[in-house]
C-alpha positions in Angstrom: 0.0 0.0 0.0 2.8 2.4 -1.0 0.2 5.2 -2.0 -1.5 5.0 1.4 -4.9 5.4 -0.3 -7.8 4.2 1.8 -11.6 4.0 0.9 -13.6 7.0 2.1 -17.3 7.6 2.8 -19.1 10.9 1.9 -17.4 14.1 0.7 -13.9 13.1 2.1 -11.8 14.3 5.0 -8.1 13.9 4.6 -5.3 14.0 7.0 -1.7 14.6 6.5 1.6 14.7 8.2 1.9 18.5 8.4 1.8 21.7 6.7 5.2 20.8 5.0 3.8 18.1 3.0 3.4 18.9 -0.7 1.3 15.8 -1.8 -2.1 16.0 -3.5 -3.9 13.1 -2.1 -1.3 11.3 -0.1 -3.6 9.9 2.5 -7.3 9.4 3.1 -9.0 8.4 6.5 -11.6 5.6 6.7 -14.4 7.2 8.4 -18.1 6.3 9.3 -19.7 9.7 9.0 -21.5 11.7 6.3 -19.3 14.4 5.9 -20.3 17.9 5.3 -23.9 16.9 4.7 -24.7 18.3 8.0 -23.1 18.5 11.7 -21.0 15.5 12.3 -18.4 14.2 14.4 -14.9 13.0 13.2 -12.6 10.8 15.7 -9.6 9.3 14.6 -9.2 5.8 15.9 -6.5 3.0 15.7 -5.0 1.8 13.4 -4.8 5.3 11.7 -3.6 7.4 14.7 -1.0 9.2 12.3 2.0 8.1 14.2 3.7 7.9 10.9 4.7 11.1 9.9 8.2 10.4 8.2 6.9 7.0 6.8 3.9 8.8 5.2 6.0 11.5 3.7 8.6 8.9 2.4 5.9 6.8 1.2 4.2 9.7 -0.6 7.6 10.6 -2.3 8.0 6.9 -3.5 4.5 7.1 -4.9 5.3 10.2 -6.7 8.6 9.0 -8.1 6.5 6.0 -9.5 3.4 7.5 -10.8 4.5 11.2 -11.0 4.5 11.1 -14.8 1.0 10.5 -14.9 0.1 14.2 -13.8 -0.1 16.5 -17.0 1.9 19.5 -16.2 2.1 22.6 -18.5 5.7 22.9 -20.1 6.3 26.4 -18.8 5.1 25.1 -15.4 7.8 22.6 -15.4 10.3 25.3 -15.9 9.3 27.3 -13.0 8.8 25.0 -10.3 8.1 26.7 -6.7 11.6 26.2 -5.1 9.8 27.3 -1.9 7.9 24.1 -1.7 10.9 22.0 -2.9 12.8 23.2 0.0 9.6 22.4 2.3 9.5 18.8 0.7 13.0 18.2 1.6 12.7 19.5 5.0 10.0 17.1 5.5 11.9 14.1 4.6 14.7 15.1 7.2 12.3 15.3 10.0 12.8 13.0 12.8 9.1 13.0 13.6 6.0 14.4 12.4 3.2 15.9 14.8 1.0 13.2 16.2 -2.8 13.7 15.9 -4.3 12.0 18.9 -7.4 10.0 18.9 -10.5 11.3 20.6 -10.4 14.7 19.4 -14.0 15.6 18.3 -14.4 18.1 15.3 -17.7 18.8 13.9 -18.4 20.1 10.3 -21.4 22.1 8.8 -21.8 24.0 5.5 -21.0 27.3 7.0 -21.8 30.6 5.4 -20.2 32.8 2.5 -19.7 35.9 4.7 -17.6 37.5 6.2 -14.6 36.3 4.1 -11.7 34.7 6.1 -11.9 32.8 9.5 -14.8 34.3 11.8 -16.1 33.0 15.2 -19.7 32.3 14.9 -22.3 30.4 17.4 -21.3 27.0 16.1 -17.6 27.4 15.8 -15.1 28.9 13.4 -16.3 29.6 9.9 -14.0 29.7 7.1 -14.9 31.5 3.7 -12.7 31.8 0.6 -13.3 33.3 -2.7 -12.2 31.4 -5.8 -14.1 31.9 -9.0 -12.2 29.3 -11.2 -11.3 26.6 -8.6 -12.8 23.1 -9.1 -11.9 21.9 -5.7 -10.9 23.4 -2.3 -9.5 21.9 0.6 -9.5 23.5 4.2 -6.1 22.4 6.0 -5.9 22.8 9.6 -3.2 22.4 12.3 -4.2 22.5 15.9 -1.3 23.5 18.4 -0.4 21.4 21.2 -1.0 22.2 24.9 -4.7 23.4 24.4 -7.4 22.4 26.7 -8.9 19.9 24.5 -5.8 17.9 24.5 -2.3 17.9 23.4 -2.2 17.1 19.6 -0.8 18.2 16.3 -0.5 17.3 12.7 -3.0 18.5 10.0 -6.5 17.8 9.1 -7.5 18.4 5.5 -11.3 18.9 4.9 -12.2 18.7 1.3 -15.3 21.1 0.6 -18.3 19.9 -1.3 -18.9 22.3 -4.4 -22.7 21.4 -4.0 -23.0 22.1 -0.1 -20.1 24.3 0.8 -20.0 26.9 -2.1 -22.1 30.1 -2.5 -21.5 31.7 -5.8 -17.9 31.9 -6.1 -17.3 31.5 -2.4 -16.2 28.2 -0.7 -17.0 28.0 2.8 -17.3 25.6 5.9 -17.9 25.8 9.6 -15.9 23.7 12.1 -16.9 23.1 15.7 -14.5 22.1 18.3 -11.4 24.2 17.5 -9.6 26.4 19.8 -10.3 30.0 19.9 -6.8 30.8 19.3 -3.5 29.3 17.8 -5.0 27.3 14.9 -3.1 27.5 11.9 -4.9 27.2 8.4 -4.6 27.3 4.7 -6.1 26.0 1.7 -5.2 23.6 -1.2 -6.9 24.7 -4.4 -7.1 23.0 -7.7 -8.7 24.2 -10.8 -8.0 24.3 -14.8 -4.5 23.8 -15.9 -4.6 26.1 -18.9 -1.5 28.3 -18.5 -2.3 30.3 -21.7 -5.7 31.1 -20.2 -4.2 32.5 -16.9 -4.6 29.7 -14.7 -2.0 28.8 -12.3 -3.3 26.1 -9.9 -1.2 23.7 -8.1 -3.0 21.9 -5.2 0.3 20.6 -3.8 0.8 24.0 -2.3 -1.0 25.2 0.8 -2.2 28.7 0.4 -2.5 31.6 2.6 -6.0 33.0 3.2 -6.1 36.4 1.6 -8.6 37.5 4.4 -6.5 35.9 7.0 -6.4 38.6 10.1 -3.1 37.1 11.5 -0.2 35.3 9.6 2.2 33.0 11.3 5.5 32.2 9.8 9.2 32.3 11.1 9.4 34.0 14.7 12.4 36.3 14.5 13.0 38.9 11.6 15.8 37.9 9.3 16.4 34.4 10.9 18.3 32.7 8.0 18.3 29.3 9.8 14.4 29.3 8.9 14.5 30.6 5.4 11.6 28.2 4.0 9.2 28.9 6.9 5.6 28.5 5.7 3.2 31.3 6.1 -0.4 30.5 7.2 -3.5 32.2 8.4 -4.3 32.1 12.1 -6.8 33.8 14.6 -7.2 35.1 18.1 -10.9 35.0 19.3 -9.6 34.1 22.9 -8.2 37.4 23.7 -10.0 40.3 25.4 -10.6 43.2 23.0 -7.7 45.7 23.4 -8.0 48.4 26.0 -7.9 51.9 24.0 -8.5 53.7 27.5 -11.7 56.0 28.7 -9.9 59.2 27.5 -8.4 58.0 24.3 -9.0 59.9 21.2 -6.9 60.1 17.9 -5.3 63.4 17.2 -7.3 64.3 14.1 -4.7 67.0 13.1 -5.8 69.2 10.4 -4.0 68.4 7.0 -2.7 72.0 7.1 -0.5 71.3 10.3 0.8 67.9 9.5 4.6 67.6 9.3 5.3 63.9 8.3 8.3 61.5 9.2 8.9 58.7 6.9 10.2 55.9 9.1 10.7 52.1 9.0 9.5 50.4 12.1 12.3 47.7 12.0 15.1 49.9 11.2 14.3 52.6 13.7 15.5 50.6 16.9 17.1 47.6 15.2 20.8 48.9 15.9 22.3 48.2 19.1 23.0 52.0 19.7 19.1 52.2 20.5 19.9 51.2 23.9 16.9 48.7 24.0 16.9 45.3 25.3 17.6 42.7 22.0 13.8 41.5 22.3 12.6 45.1 22.0 14.9 46.2 19.1 13.2 46.5 15.8 9.8 46.1 17.3 6.5 48.1 17.5 7.5 48.5 21.3 10.8 49.9 20.2 9.0 52.6 18.6 6.9 53.5 21.7 10.4 53.6 23.7 11.6 56.5 21.0 8.6 58.6 21.2 10.2 61.4 23.2 12.9 61.6 20.4 9.8 62.3 17.9 8.5 64.9 20.1 11.7 66.6 20.5 12.3 66.8 16.8 8.7 68.1 16.7 7.0 66.0 13.8 3.4 65.1 14.5 2.7 62.2 12.1 4.8 59.3 11.3 4.3 57.4 7.8 5.4 53.7 8.4 7.1 51.9 5.8 5.1 48.6 5.0 3.8 46.8 8.1 1.5 44.2 6.4 2.9 40.7 6.6 5.9 40.1 4.2 8.5 37.8 3.9 11.9 39.4 4.5 13.9 36.3 3.1 12.2 36.2 -0.2 15.4 36.9 -2.1 17.0 33.9 -0.6 14.5 31.3 -1.9 16.9 29.9 -4.7 20.4 30.9 -5.7 20.4 34.4 -7.3 22.5 37.6 -7.4 20.7 38.9 -4.7 20.4 36.1 -2.5 22.3 37.8 0.2 19.8 40.5 0.8 16.9 40.9 3.5 14.1 42.8 2.5 14.2 45.5 5.2 11.8 48.1 3.5 8.9 45.5 3.0 7.3 46.4 -0.3 6.4 42.9 -1.1 3.1 42.2 0.7 1.7 38.6 1.0 -1.3 39.5 3.3 -3.3 42.9 3.3 -5.0 42.2 6.8 -2.0 41.1 9.2 0.5 43.2 10.9 4.0 42.1 10.5 4.4 39.2 12.9 8.2 39.6 13.3 7.9 43.1 14.5 6.6 41.7 17.6 8.8 41.8 20.8 11.0 38.7 21.6 9.6 36.5 18.6 6.2 36.8 20.2 4.2 35.9 17.0 1.3 37.2 15.3 -1.4 37.7 18.1 1.4 39.5 20.3 2.2 41.7 17.2 -1.3 42.7 16.8 -1.6 43.8 20.4 1.8 45.6 20.3 0.9 47.5 17.1 -2.4 48.7 18.8 -0.2 49.7 21.8 2.0 51.5 19.6 -0.8 53.5 17.9 -2.2 54.2 21.3 1.1 55.6 22.4 1.7 57.7 19.5 -1.9 59.2 19.9 -1.4 60.0 23.1 1.8 61.9 22.1 -0.3 63.7 19.5 1.3 61.8 16.5 -0.7 60.4 13.9 0.0 57.0 12.2 0.0 56.8 8.3 0.7 53.4 6.8 2.7 53.1 3.6 0.5 50.5 1.8 1.4 48.3 -1.3 -1.7 47.5 -3.2 0.0 47.4 -6.5 1.5 44.0 -6.5 2.1 41.3 -4.1 5.2 39.1 -3.1 4.5 36.3 -5.5 6.8 37.6 -8.3 6.7 36.5 -11.9 6.2 33.5 -14.0 10.0 32.9 -14.1 10.5 32.5 -10.5 7.0 32.5 -8.9 6.7 32.6 -5.2 3.2 31.1 -4.9 1.9 31.7 -1.3 -1.6 32.8 -1.9 -3.5 34.9 -4.7 -1.6 33.2 -7.5 -2.7 29.5 -6.5 -6.3 30.7 -5.5 -7.5 32.7 -8.5 -4.5 34.0 -10.7 -6.8 34.9 -13.3 -9.0 37.4 -11.1 -6.1 38.8 -8.7 -3.5 39.8 -11.4 -3.3 41.8 -14.7 -2.1 39.7 -17.5 -1.9 39.8 -21.3 -4.3 36.9 -22.6 -2.9 37.4 -26.1 0.7 36.7 -25.1 0.4 33.4 -23.1 -1.5 34.9 -20.2 2.0 36.7 -19.4 1.7 38.6 -16.1 1.6 42.5 -16.8 4.4 44.2 -14.9 3.7 48.0 -13.9 5.1 47.7 -10.5 8.6 46.6 -11.6 8.2 43.5 -9.2 6.9 41.0 -11.6 3.4 41.3 -11.2 0.4 43.9 -10.9 -2.7 43.5 -8.7 -5.8 43.8 -10.7 -7.1 46.5 -8.5 -10.2 47.4 -10.2 -11.7 44.1 -10.7 -14.8 44.0 -8.3 -13.3 41.2 -6.2 -9.9 42.8 -5.6 -11.3 46.2 -5.1 -13.4 45.0 -2.3 -10.3 43.1 -0.8 -8.5 46.3 -0.7 -11.6 48.5 0.7 -11.9 45.7 3.4 -8.3 46.0 4.2 -8.3 49.6 4.5 -11.4 49.7 6.7 -9.8 46.9 8.8 -6.8 48.8 9.6 -8.9 52.0 10.6 -11.3 50.2 12.6 -9.3 47.5 14.2 -5.9 49.5 14.4 -7.1 53.1 14.7 -4.7 54.2 11.8 -5.3 57.7 10.6 -4.2 57.6 7.0 -2.5 55.7 4.2 0.2 56.3 1.5 -0.4 54.2 -1.6 2.8 53.0 -3.2 2.9 53.4 -7.0 -0.8 54.4 -7.0 -1.2 55.0 -10.6 -1.6 51.3 -10.9 -4.7 51.7 -9.0 -5.9 53.8 -12.1 -5.4 51.1 -14.6 -8.1 48.7 -15.8 -8.1 45.0 -16.0 -5.7 45.0 -19.2 -3.6 47.9 -17.8 -5.3 50.5 -19.7 -5.5 53.9 -17.8 -8.8 54.8 -16.6 -10.2 58.4 -16.2 -12.1 57.7 -13.2 -10.9 54.4 -11.6 -13.6 52.8 -9.5 -11.1 52.0 -6.5 -9.7 55.3 -6.2 -13.2 56.9 -6.4 -14.5 54.3 -3.7 -11.5 55.1 -1.2 -12.2 58.9 -1.8 -16.1 58.4 -0.8 -15.8 55.5 1.7 -17.5 56.5 5.1 -15.0 54.4 7.3 -12.1 56.2 5.4 -13.7 59.8 5.6 -11.4 60.9 8.3 -8.3 59.3 6.7 -5.5 61.0 5.1 -5.1 59.5 1.8 -2.0 60.1 -0.2 -1.0 58.8 -3.8 2.4 58.2 -5.1 1.2 59.3 -8.4 3.4 57.2 -10.7 4.2 53.6 -11.5 6.8 51.5 -13.4 4.7 51.6 -16.5 5.0 55.3 -17.2 1.8 56.4 -15.8 2.9 59.8 -14.2 0.1 61.5 -12.8 1.7 64.3 -10.4 -1.0 67.0 -10.3 -3.5 64.9 -12.4 -4.0 61.9 -10.1 -8.0 61.3 -10.0 -8.8 62.9 -6.5 -12.5 63.8 -5.9 -10.9 66.6 -4.0 -9.8 64.2 -1.3 -6.5 62.6 -2.4 -3.1 64.2 -1.7 0.0 63.5 -3.8 3.7 62.9 -3.3 4.8 66.0 -5.5 7.7 64.5 -7.4 8.0 67.9 -9.1 8.7 69.7 -5.8 11.4 67.3 -5.1 13.1 67.6 -8.6 12.7 71.4 -8.8 13.7 72.2 -5.3 17.0 69.9 -5.9 17.8 71.7 -9.1 17.5 75.1 -7.9 19.4 74.4 -4.4 22.3 73.0 -6.2 22.4 75.9 -8.5 20.9 74.7 -11.9 20.1 77.8 -14.2 16.4 78.8 -15.2 14.9 77.4 -12.1 14.0 80.3 -10.1 10.3 80.8 -11.5 9.6 77.0 -11.0 11.1 77.1 -7.6 9.0 80.1 -6.5 5.9 78.1 -7.7 7.0 75.1 -5.8 7.6 76.8 -2.4 4.3 78.9 -2.8 2.2 75.6 -2.9 2.4 74.4 -6.5 -0.8 76.2 -7.8 0.1 75.0 -11.0 -0.5 71.5 -10.3 -3.3 71.5 -7.4 -5.3 74.7 -7.8 -8.1 72.9 -9.5 -11.7 72.5 -8.2 -11.5 72.3 -4.2 -8.1 70.9 -4.1 -5.8 72.8 -1.4 -2.1 73.4 -1.0 -2.0 70.7 1.5 -2.7 68.2 -1.1 1.1 68.6 -2.4 3.1 66.4 -0.1 6.3 68.2 -0.2 9.6 66.3 -0.1 13.1 66.5 -0.9 13.9 63.2 0.5 12.2 59.8 0.7 12.9 56.2 1.3 13.9 55.7 -2.4 16.9 57.5 -3.3 19.6 59.3 -1.5 19.4 60.3 2.1 19.8 64.2 2.8 23.5 63.6 3.5 24.2 61.6 0.4 22.4 64.1 -1.7 25.0 66.5 -0.8 27.8 64.1 -0.9 27.5 62.0 -4.1 27.1 62.7 -7.7 26.6 59.1 -8.7 24.8 56.1 -7.1 27.1 53.3 -5.6 24.7 50.2 -5.5 27.2 47.3 -6.0 26.1 45.9 -2.5 22.9 45.2 -4.0 24.1 42.5 -6.4 22.6 43.8 -9.6 26.1 45.2 -10.9 25.1 48.6 -9.9 22.0 48.6 -12.6 19.4 49.1 -9.7 18.2 52.6 -8.7 17.7 55.7 -10.6 20.7 57.4 -12.3 19.0 60.6 -12.2 19.4 61.9 -8.7 19.6 65.8 -9.0 22.4 65.7 -6.5 25.6 67.6 -6.0 28.7 66.3 -3.9 29.9 69.8 -3.0 33.3 69.2 -4.7 34.3 65.6 -3.6 32.6 62.1 -4.1 31.7 60.4 -1.0 33.4 60.5 2.4 35.9 63.1 2.9 38.0 64.8 6.0 38.0 68.1 4.0 36.5 70.6 6.5 35.7 73.1 3.8 33.6 70.4 2.0 32.0 69.1 5.2 30.9 72.8 6.0 29.4 73.1 2.7 27.6 69.8 2.9 26.2 71.0 6.6 24.9 74.2 5.0 23.3 72.6 2.0 21.4 70.1 4.3 20.2 73.0 6.2 19.4 74.8 3.2 17.2 71.9 1.9 15.3 71.6 5.4 14.5 75.4 5.5 12.9 75.5 2.1 11.0 72.4 3.0 9.7 73.9 6.2 8.9 77.2 4.8 7.0 75.9 1.6 3.1 76.0 1.6 2.0 72.4 1.4 2.6 69.4 3.7 6.1 68.7 4.4 7.7 65.2 4.9 11.2 64.2 5.8 13.0 61.0 6.2 14.1 59.2 9.3 17.7 59.8 9.9 17.9 62.9 8.0 17.8 64.9 11.5 21.3 63.6 12.3 22.6 63.4 8.7 22.2 59.5 7.9 24.4 58.0 5.4 23.9 54.9 3.1 27.4 55.7 1.5 25.7 56.5 -1.8 23.4 53.5 -2.0 20.3 55.1 -3.4 18.3 51.6 -3.4 19.0 50.1 -0.2 15.8 48.0 0.4 17.7 44.8 1.0 20.1 45.6 3.9 19.4 44.8 7.3 22.5 46.5 8.7 23.7 50.2 9.8 23.1 51.2 6.0 19.3 51.4 7.0 19.4 51.3 10.7 18.9 54.6 12.6 22.4 55.3 14.2 21.3 56.6 17.7 25.1 57.2 18.6 25.4 59.5 15.6 22.3 61.3 16.8 23.9 62.1 20.1 27.0 63.3 18.6 25.2 65.7 16.4 22.3 66.9 18.6 23.5 70.3 19.5 24.1 71.5 15.8 22.3 69.5 13.1 19.5 68.0 15.0 18.8 71.3 17.2 18.7 73.1 13.8 16.3 70.5 12.2 13.9 70.6 15.2 13.8 74.3 15.6 12.7 74.6 12.1 10.0 72.3 12.3 8.8 74.0 15.6 9.1 77.3 13.7 6.8 76.2 10.9 4.3 74.9 13.3 4.1 78.2 15.2 3.5 80.4 12.3 0.5 79.7 10.3 1.3 81.7 7.2 3.7 78.9 6.3 0.7 76.4 6.1 -2.2 78.2 4.5 -5.3 76.3 3.6 -5.7 78.1 0.6 -3.5 79.2 -2.5 -1.6 82.5 -2.0 -2.8 85.7 -3.3 -1.1 88.9 -3.9 -2.1 90.0 -0.4 -0.2 87.1 1.1 3.1 87.4 -0.3 5.4 90.1 -1.9 8.2 88.7 -4.3 11.3 91.1 -4.3 12.2 90.2 -7.8 13.0 92.1 -11.1 14.9 89.3 -12.9 12.2 86.5 -13.5 13.2 86.1 -17.1 16.9 85.9 -16.5 17.8 82.2 -16.4 21.2 83.0 -14.9 19.5 84.5 -11.9 19.7 82.2 -8.9 18.5 84.6 -6.1 14.9 84.8 -4.8 13.6 86.6 -1.9 10.0 87.2 -0.8 7.9 88.2 2.3 4.9 86.3 3.4 2.4 88.5 5.1 0.3 88.1 8.2 -2.4 90.6 8.1 -4.1 89.7 11.3 -1.1 89.4 13.6 1.6 91.4 11.4 3.9 88.6 11.9 5.4 88.8 8.6 8.3 86.2 7.4 11.1 87.4 5.0 13.1 84.7 3.2 16.0 85.1 0.7 17.6 82.1 -1.0 20.9 82.5 -2.9 22.0 79.7 -5.0 24.8 81.5 -6.6 28.5 80.9 -5.8 29.1 84.5 -4.8 27.5 86.9 -2.2 24.3 89.0 -3.3 23.8 92.4 -1.7 20.0 93.1 -1.2 17.9 95.5 0.8 15.5 94.1 3.4 12.3 95.5 3.3 10.8 97.5 6.1 9.0 95.6 8.8 5.3 95.9 9.6 4.5 99.1 11.3 5.7 99.1 15.0 7.5 95.9 14.4 11.1 95.1 13.8 12.6 92.3 12.1 14.5 89.3 14.0 16.9 87.1 12.5 15.7 83.4 12.7 18.5 81.8 10.6 21.4 82.6 8.3 23.9 80.0 7.5 27.3 80.2 8.9 29.0 81.8 6.1 26.3 84.2 5.3 25.7 87.8 6.7 25.6 87.9 10.4 25.9 91.7 11.1 22.6 92.8 9.5 23.8 94.6 6.5 21.6 92.7 4.2 24.1 90.6 2.4 23.1 87.0 1.4 25.7 84.3 1.3 26.6 82.4 -1.8 26.7 78.7 -2.6 22.9 78.2 -1.8 23.1 80.0 1.4 19.7 81.5 2.6 18.3 83.9 5.2 15.0 83.8 7.0 13.6 86.7 9.0 10.5 87.1 11.0 8.8 90.2 12.0 7.8 90.1 15.6 8.8 86.5 15.7 11.3 84.6 18.0 15.0 84.2 17.2 16.0 80.7 16.4 
């Protein structure tokens, strides 16, 4: 009986040795119940107690060697074998023992219901519901942990769903009674049509993650290379008490005009030993809580967290390749849109702990007056392309629904994300998945907003064609639950759909203003012909956003973001230095609009270092006096360097880790300056109008708009109510320019806020060269 096949009554319930197995039908259990035709009980009795885990795996392996050729597989599929599952198979054969499913453990099954999708607690037990339009069979796989009050047991139970009794429309469902309220791991085997050229990618040997799983279990510790092939499965926690947000809790609800955003990575923020935290806290949600005093001292009032949805940081190490030394530290490779990243839990606490600690982090940030904005990736998933697929969920459940593809070209996956696949965002099912995910993060975790990575993908139809009124973008703007949220688009994608200033918005969507970044960089480094454009950018980019009811704050102004150079590297490198990424320096943009101040990279030249320091301050001043919403990058407050790497996504090292020792060393100069400028902005409302400037709001002290060689700009912002005018002059020439400072408002006098160290400090009205600037405020405080 090499195949270990037994007769089965009813619809069929399978049991197998563990989630590592990739057999399609390795074992069937003789049972005397009519399965899934109504509530029934299943008890495992001798001689089939599954104390044979390794024998079962080996027998199944022999069966596959003997009969494997009988299974038809598409030629392309043969060349794109899932390496991940290959590793899992190998690890199963090497196991000393498999989990033992003890006899006498009752589980009852009933048809269940189609909604809600995912795992949900119902009166009769736990309901499981999965969408798959094109599947021909679905098997629910369950693994119950040991040390539960129903007895110590392990292994896996597989429940084959009857399409006549366990399917409503395109949703497969079953209710299981007798499961613990937490700790159960679950997934699905899904089979269906094998026509590759029609877009199907079914492989029932793979246990798939539920797209609606609210928690995901995988490896315990971030970057643990001893556990590269960890399987990711859904789980749930219906046993814990509801999180206590507190009687006096309320979110900050900061007006968009007042936001100062700090883009940061949860793991990298405290992963370094210099954070001073205990090892179990470093790189965790709790680590962020510990460093809230730093955020308050800096003065920001919103954090934009790089992806915190579950992702596999070791995805590059699945098979030998030039990037197999990398650890995905940024997290732009989502495998589930509902579950918080489990390895950001403290001390390897797992998914349920991660969910609780994420809420603790949000609560603590809110109590400090800091909003939480999530960087979300709905443009693609971790499942890569057809050459090296990493099938964990969507691809194996219904590839034809979840992804854009070219059905005229062998159903090749379309790649507008640059990551091998593109989520089919405006398909009704996928759109509802995204909306459900967003609502979940607002209702369950109380986040304040979202920044949508490569959001132009959300503006494409099923075949990739750009849409003028994309249904998903409109639905997000109009959704009641999301109505209090900040929604921010990165208005471009890797397919060339550049929508800065033109992103469909319904007067709700803000945008990362890429033109602000580029034009400010060009002007500050001294490019000719940029003065007029620079003036437009600092005054709110009315050429882009003064449409319908849009406001200046819909422009998210930034000079630096996680992509590209840090602020220190922007003034230290003319060229990218990405050799450590394993792609021969081909990755990352070549168009950085940077200037190294006379020397490429690290130097001890005090003159070069002094100029770089001034340039960093110049960029920060311009950012903080510009109309719109400013965003800065974690680490720029002390001058973090990645040594010229402008695409450092794969380095879980000091290249990305916040260096707390460097912060201490530069706290009295660089950090203090950055902090005081942020606080200066927050103190003066004329720097953050909720409408576009008029001639009564600003005076431009300029007579050379048409001179492309003019790199000097001065203007005064007027405060008609309080008389607290602000004068600013920026000189990007490499020589001094003498100007007359205008008279202050009546009965007021000018107070110097800042002038860089080589500029004029004696008040004679001379503005220094090489990008120096001068800020004065009428009746204001001296910084």
